[in-house]
Legacy VTK file of the C-alpha trace (Angstrom):
# vtk DataFile Version 3.0
C-alpha trace
ASCII
DATASET POLYDATA
POINTS 236 float
0.000 0.000 0.000
0.963 3.665 -0.394
3.676 2.902 -2.951
3.667 6.431 -4.389
3.968 7.980 -0.943
6.795 5.594 -0.058
8.737 6.727 -3.100
8.000 10.358 -2.299
9.209 9.941 1.270
12.308 8.057 0.166
13.269 10.820 -2.275
12.708 13.464 0.397
14.948 11.613 2.837
17.669 11.363 0.207
17.392 15.117 -0.327
18.358 15.664 3.315
21.702 14.066 2.549
22.033 15.668 -0.876
21.499 19.144 0.594
24.069 18.506 3.323
21.525 18.784 6.117
22.455 15.469 7.757
25.440 13.281 8.504
25.360 9.590 9.345
21.688 8.780 10.071
20.821 11.995 11.929
17.523 12.907 10.332
14.212 11.729 8.979
11.325 12.716 6.744
7.748 11.485 6.736
4.615 11.964 4.680
0.945 11.386 5.398
-2.024 10.006 3.497
-4.845 11.961 5.108
-7.614 9.839 3.612
-6.174 6.622 5.018
-4.842 8.194 8.204
-1.447 6.562 7.605
2.067 7.971 7.813
5.138 6.774 5.902
8.459 7.443 7.615
12.147 6.555 7.368
13.265 3.506 9.363
15.417 4.101 12.427
19.195 4.187 12.065
19.455 3.095 8.425
22.127 4.739 6.246
20.694 6.979 3.537
22.751 5.246 0.860
21.080 1.949 1.746
17.461 3.113 1.763
14.936 1.572 -0.620
11.202 2.246 -1.063
10.319 -1.030 0.631
12.296 0.057 3.715
9.853 2.857 4.429
7.656 2.101 7.426
3.903 2.718 7.490
2.293 3.617 10.817
-1.139 4.778 11.880
-1.694 7.975 13.852
-1.372 6.032 17.100
2.094 4.856 16.102
1.165 1.252 15.354
3.209 -0.272 12.536
0.859 -1.188 9.688
3.461 -2.209 7.140
7.220 -2.685 7.109
9.864 -5.018 8.492
12.008 -2.330 10.107
11.486 -0.172 13.171
10.245 3.335 12.328
12.292 6.391 13.214
12.567 7.027 16.932
11.166 10.505 16.187
7.910 9.045 14.825
5.814 10.169 17.835
6.978 13.756 17.245
5.895 13.617 13.611
2.523 12.170 14.595
1.825 14.993 17.056
2.446 17.524 14.296
0.157 15.727 11.852
-2.612 15.521 14.445
-2.315 19.178 15.432
-1.788 20.689 11.966
-4.297 19.130 9.530
-3.018 21.035 6.481
0.537 19.722 6.519
1.549 16.741 4.385
5.187 16.212 5.274
7.563 16.625 8.225
11.367 16.780 8.225
13.905 16.657 11.023
17.628 17.276 10.700
20.535 18.309 12.896
21.835 20.861 10.400
24.682 22.892 11.868
23.468 26.478 12.139
19.794 25.837 12.870
20.800 23.299 15.501
23.171 25.832 17.049
20.249 28.239 17.488
18.270 25.395 19.041
21.071 24.559 21.451
21.328 28.100 22.797
17.539 28.458 22.755
17.461 31.527 20.497
14.690 32.092 17.968
15.737 33.004 14.437
14.745 36.602 13.790
13.777 37.887 10.341
16.764 40.074 9.472
16.140 40.160 5.747
14.028 39.249 2.762
15.518 35.755 2.361
13.847 34.879 5.652
10.601 36.628 4.738
10.299 34.685 1.494
9.560 31.511 3.468
8.875 32.296 7.120
6.396 34.867 8.393
8.149 36.381 11.378
10.599 34.802 13.772
11.111 31.053 13.818
10.220 30.149 17.410
12.130 28.036 19.870
10.254 25.699 22.190
10.334 25.821 25.945
12.504 23.345 27.792
10.952 19.967 28.477
10.431 19.157 32.119
12.163 16.161 33.695
8.834 14.331 33.679
8.274 15.082 29.983
11.741 13.786 29.147
11.406 10.604 31.172
7.876 9.751 29.990
7.005 9.778 26.262
9.928 12.059 25.361
9.391 12.067 21.583
5.647 12.607 21.892
6.202 15.489 24.297
8.715 16.975 21.876
5.912 17.176 19.353
3.617 18.723 21.895
6.007 21.566 22.745
6.482 22.292 19.031
2.713 22.581 18.647
2.603 24.749 21.758
5.276 27.092 20.360
3.523 27.514 17.002
0.152 28.129 18.612
1.724 30.661 20.958
3.220 32.425 17.946
-0.300 32.711 16.563
0.409 32.160 12.873
-0.803 29.498 10.471
1.569 26.493 10.711
2.250 26.743 6.977
3.128 30.443 7.271
5.943 29.560 9.659
6.688 25.909 8.839
9.466 25.388 11.375
10.332 25.369 15.048
13.550 24.941 16.971
13.382 22.367 19.743
15.289 23.728 22.725
18.729 22.102 23.103
17.849 19.656 20.327
17.385 20.627 16.666
14.827 21.963 14.180
11.707 20.344 12.800
10.155 21.658 9.591
7.021 20.768 7.679
5.165 21.569 4.486
2.403 20.598 2.099
4.363 17.456 1.175
7.614 15.695 2.187
9.757 17.464 -0.421
8.518 20.882 0.693
9.294 19.996 4.309
12.904 19.311 3.286
13.100 22.496 1.229
11.967 24.425 4.299
14.714 22.711 6.314
17.258 23.854 3.729
16.039 27.465 3.774
15.956 27.428 7.578
19.594 26.303 7.693
20.639 29.005 5.235
18.909 31.847 7.053
20.355 30.629 10.355
23.811 30.745 8.769
23.125 34.217 7.361
22.045 35.464 10.784
25.257 34.196 12.361
27.370 35.850 9.651
25.380 39.083 9.964
25.972 39.080 13.698
29.684 38.489 13.205
29.890 41.357 10.732
28.180 43.657 13.219
30.975 42.790 15.693
28.399 42.491 18.437
26.027 39.515 18.420
23.426 41.581 20.293
23.396 44.507 17.852
21.766 43.050 14.745
18.945 41.076 16.428
17.690 44.290 18.037
16.815 45.600 14.594
14.894 43.016 12.595
13.656 43.935 9.153
10.791 46.374 8.646
7.366 44.748 9.067
6.185 46.245 5.774
9.120 44.706 3.905
8.599 41.372 5.645
4.934 41.270 4.670
5.671 42.340 1.094
8.089 39.459 0.557
5.986 36.881 2.349
2.654 37.672 0.733
4.003 38.028 -2.786
4.675 34.275 -2.584
1.878 33.168 -0.258
-1.867 33.749 0.075
-4.642 34.676 -2.315
-2.856 37.752 -3.709
0.480 36.062 -4.371
2.072 36.984 -7.666
5.495 35.278 -7.576
6.088 32.446 -10.056
3.809 30.985 -12.699
0.078 30.384 -12.367
LINES 1 237
236 0 1 2 3 4 5 6 7 8 9 10 11 12 13 14 15 16 17 18 19 20 21 22 23 24 25 26 27 28 29 30 31 32 33 34 35 36 37 38 39 40 41 42 43 44 45 46 47 48 49 50 51 52 53 54 55 56 57 58 59 60 61 62 63 64 65 66 67 68 69 70 71 72 73 74 75 76 77 78 79 80 81 82 83 84 85 86 87 88 89 90 91 92 93 94 95 96 97 98 99 100 101 102 103 104 105 106 107 108 109 110 111 112 113 114 115 116 117 118 119 120 121 122 123 124 125 126 127 128 129 130 131 132 133 134 135 136 137 138 139 140 141 142 143 144 145 146 147 148 149 150 151 152 153 154 155 156 157 158 159 160 161 162 163 164 165 166 167 168 169 170 171 172 173 174 175 176 177 178 179 180 181 182 183 184 185 186 187 188 189 190 191 192 193 194 195 196 197 198 199 200 201 202 203 204 205 206 207 208 209 210 211 212 213 214 215 216 217 218 219 220 221 222 223 224 225 226 227 228 229 230 231 232 233 234 235
């Protein structure tokens, strides 16, 4: 079942490696079939170079394996929480890319300093609160998903208008309309995180630049020319 989605998810996982967003097996991508209520996700700890469509694992929204001979990613419960909370998303990606992970580790949100950010993310990319000891010890991965949902809801924007969150002291999760878009958002997130670090270094004071994010009017112009009913970027 879900052969097309398996291929789609496989290709998206391979893009993580192709884009340089992962090393070893540090990442995963999933996709969902909303009609069937089933999620396809990368198996746990398998090298990207070895992945095949039949290796993809199918689970239901309760995490039960429906199809596959391998164990699903250990991050599966996090993905499932996002799918359950955000009904319009079709793919989720997780990577420990260098710059975005660095922001996660120091628990700093990524501010919109320029139009590259505004092209994909409406406003700052939020960072989650720290998990409590109880949340870490009991259903850690599920609770990771819950704090991501909490952070996006606190931000108050549509999940697809800011398709990313930084998990405190962990790494980013991104999502999109499909698995490939989730990976593309992970790539853009990594690049804007890198740009912010370089901008801060150029300013000679890491606290100077973040005090002056881009103008709200400019942010909205760049975001809404690509998104929403009045978008005019690209081809119809």
